[in-house]
Structures are given as structure tokens and as C-alpha cells.
Residue, then its C-alpha position, 0 to 999 in steps of 0.5 A: m470509485k469505491l473498493t470493498t474487500a473481504g477475506e482472512s489471511h488463512g481463509k479461502a480467498l481474498v475478495g474485492i469489488m471495485e465500483g465506479l470504473p467506466a466502460g472500455l478500460e482495457i485490463n491487463i491481468d498479467e500486469i496485475d499478477e506481476y504486481l502481486a508477485l512484486r508484493q511477495s518479493g524482497y529481501g528479508r521475506g519469510g516462508r509463506q511467500k514460498i507457499e503462496r503464488d498470488r494470481v488474480e481471478i476476475l469474477s465480473g465486470v470485465r468481458n474480453l479484457e475490457t470493463l463493462g461499466s459494472p462493478l469489477a469483482f475479483s478474488v485472490a485465492n489463498s493456497d495455504y487454506e488447505n493447510w488451515r481448513e480444519c481450523m478456518a473453514p466457515e462451514g464448521c471447524d475446530t476452533s481450538r486449533k491454532r488458538l492464540t491468546a498470548v496477545r502480540p505487542g504491536h498487533a491488533d490482538l489485544t484491542g481487537l479482543k476487547k472490542y469484538g468480545h472474542t477470547d481467541a485472537r485468531n478471530v482478529l488477526e486473520r483480518a488485520s493481517a497484512r495479507s489483505t493488502a493483496t486486494s489493494v494491489v489488485a485494485g491499485t493496479v487497475a487504477r494504475q491502468y486507468l491513470r496510464t490512459l491519461g498519461v499519469e504514472v505512479s512509481g516509487y522506491v525504498r529510501s531507507v531500511c532501519g536507518v540505512k539511508d539513501n539520501n540521493e535525489y532521483k528523477f522519476g524515470e530512474l525509479a523503475a530500476a529500483k525494482a531490480n534491487p532485492l530491497f527496491m533501493l537505488d543506493g545503500s542496499a548492500e549495507a541494508i542487506e548486511l543489517i537484515d542478516k544480522l537482525k535475522a540472526e538475532g530474531d529481530t525485525a526492520g522497518g524503513v521509509i518509502e517514497i512514492r511519486v506521481k507524474g503527469l497529474k494535471s492541476g486541480f484534483g482534490s479541493c480546498m473547499q472541504n477538509d476531507a476533500k483535500l488530496d493530501a488528506r486523502l492520500c495520507g489517510a489512505l497510506m496510514g491505513v496500510q498495515a505497519i505505516k506509522g507516518v506520512e509526509i508530503g513533499m518536504g514534510f516535517g523538514a518544512a518545520n525546521i527552516s524559514g518560509s523563503r526556503v520552503h515555498d515554491e516561487i511561481f514563474y510564467d513562460g507560456g505557462f505557470y511553473r515552479r523551479t522547486n517542488n517542496a510542496g510535493g505537488i499539492e497546494g491547498g489540498m489540490s494537485n498543482g501540476e508538479e510531481i506528487v511526492i509522498r514518503a511513508a514510514m513503516k515500523p519494524i514487523p511487530t512479530l519477532m522470532k525471539g518473541l516479546k513479553t506479553v500476557d495471556y488474554v485468558t489466564k492473565q499470566p505472563a507469556v511470550a508472543a508467538a511468531e505468527r510470521s517469519d518476515v524480518c523486513a517487508v519494506c518491498a511489499a509495503e512499497i508496492v502496496l503504497e504505490s497501489v493505494t496511491a494510484f487508487v486515491i489519485a484515480n478516485a480523485v480524477s474520476e470524481r472530477l471528470g465523471g464519464d461512463n466510458m473511457s473515451e469520455v474520460i480521456k477527452r475531458y482530461g485532455e481539455l483541462i488546462 
């Protein structure tokens, strides 16, 4: 499977094209819209979420709610575009409006200006914006629907917000309850909400740690033969590609470096089938799924645009400046959780598709069922 996306944060729309979907996959548009809404939810979000009410429009590749085997094209309109038409219209606009030259620390602004030869960071930030993750959620939800036909599910929750941690361990079936919590946490949210309120009053922001789990994936997806084919490498690369993610670990992750091997490696047993009593590897060994739950954790940095502003320099005048508050979120860990679920689903679906092939879903389901 392949996903190609385009679109700017305040442009007309975000668009995407998914290639490689087999024919006969039933598409639930309502579920896509539900995940788009979840991406816009969560405690600590800013005013733009009240302007945008994301909905997907399927443009091609689906007829009567079933894929045709051709590329699936979609769009998510930017409702806020009408307020930005005068400075964003591709047909011609006033580029002096909404100009940004006080480059913001933690953003793509400065490096992007130098790389692409612009003098207005608007030309960089509009594409670098986390607004583009809406396309990841659309494609990831379609991938989720593909995986579900095989009995594979993806879920997750927020483990910590700015140091407020939930150190409990949960079964996969318990994770869904997190979506009813304003911070997608299963424990500790009251303290985290209090902290977010404090940070908001101070003009500051918060990040957090998100855990994603995959249940039901059989062994053998990914490969040990080439480094770029390893499933953990592909997952980590994809998750690190999400805006604001600064670290990813699989299973025990960095904790494995602090204890002896006898306490790290999952011993293997046999009783009618191979199994492990622990899952410190996080469901991946040698770059391949081993049949256990895949466990991934990602660290999201605090949103780099602070309402109180950070010290910076004007790119054009080279004079000291204060970074503009381009957005007003204090905490977006809930949005990141949904995006990371979606990106994980897409990577897993791609790995499954590569191994199984299949021009239609009947072939895919049959081949997956034959795997040991």
C-alpha cells in the first residue's frame, strides 16, 4: 500500500491517494469521521477545533461503499479556508498578509526557509503543520478496516502527560475505555488536567507519552533479511514522522538496557503451539512479528508555539523578536494518540499486504487464514 498526501493547513483542503487496496473492502465512512473527530478532541486543545469539523469525502476508488481495487482518493476540506482565502488562494492572493518572519523555535520555520529559499515562513509552516495528520487518520482508518477483516485490532491510550504518569498495565480490551476520558488516560487524568490548566495560565504547553498496541497479528510480518524491511524499523520510522514525536520504543524499549538478559528475553514454551509467558520484546523479534501483542510507546514533545512567546530572531531583519502564537493548543496528546494509532494501522496493513498480496479481499482473508 502507498499513501500520497497534499494540502496546506489553511489551504482549500487536505487530500490523499491510497494505492494497493484490494477490491471488495467495505468502507465505513462514519467510522472515518469518528476518528477524525477524535483527532480534534481532548483536553487542552485550542480554538481552531471549534472552527473545523472534519469530514472525509471519498473521491474515487469506492463504489457503493466497497473498494474497486483502483486508487482510493479522498479529501478533507478546511472550513477555515474562507477566512484565509485572501492570503492563501493558489489562483492569486496577497502574500503580504499573514506573513511570518519571526521564526518559531521547535518548528520547521528557520530550516525550511533556508532549504527552500523563501523569506516568508508561511510557505513552510502551512505544509509542516500537524493539521496534515488528518490525512493519516483517514488512511489509517481505512487500513484499520482492512486489518479488522483479518481479526487484527489497533488501540492505544495516553500513559503520561508532562510527567504525570499512569504506571498501571492494562489488557488490550481495557484500552478502549480511555477514549471516554478527556485526556485518553485510564488513570491520573485529574492531576494531569490540573497541570494543563496551570500551564495554560502561564502561557506554556505540555507533551506526553502514548502507548499503541496491536492485537491479533500472526507471526512473520516484516523481515530479518534487509534492515529497511524490519517491522520495528518501519513502525519507528513512521511514528517518528508524526509531528512532535521525538522518541519511539518497542516493548521494554530503553528499559531493556538497564537490566540483565535473563530478565529481558521472552522464554519460549510449547503446548500445542509455541508461546511466551512474557512480552518484553513487544511482539517483534528479528524485525518480524512473533504473534504476541505489538507494544509501541512514543514520546511527544510539548507544542513548540507558546502563548507567552519564545525568544527568536526575525529572518529578514535579523533583529531579536518574540515568536508568534500561530496556534493556541496547550496539550494535543489525544490528537497524537489517534494519529499514532492510524499510522500504526497503515504500516501493519502495508506489511500484511506485501506478504499476502491479493486482488480482492476474499483472497486476502483466505491467505491470512492459512498462515500458521
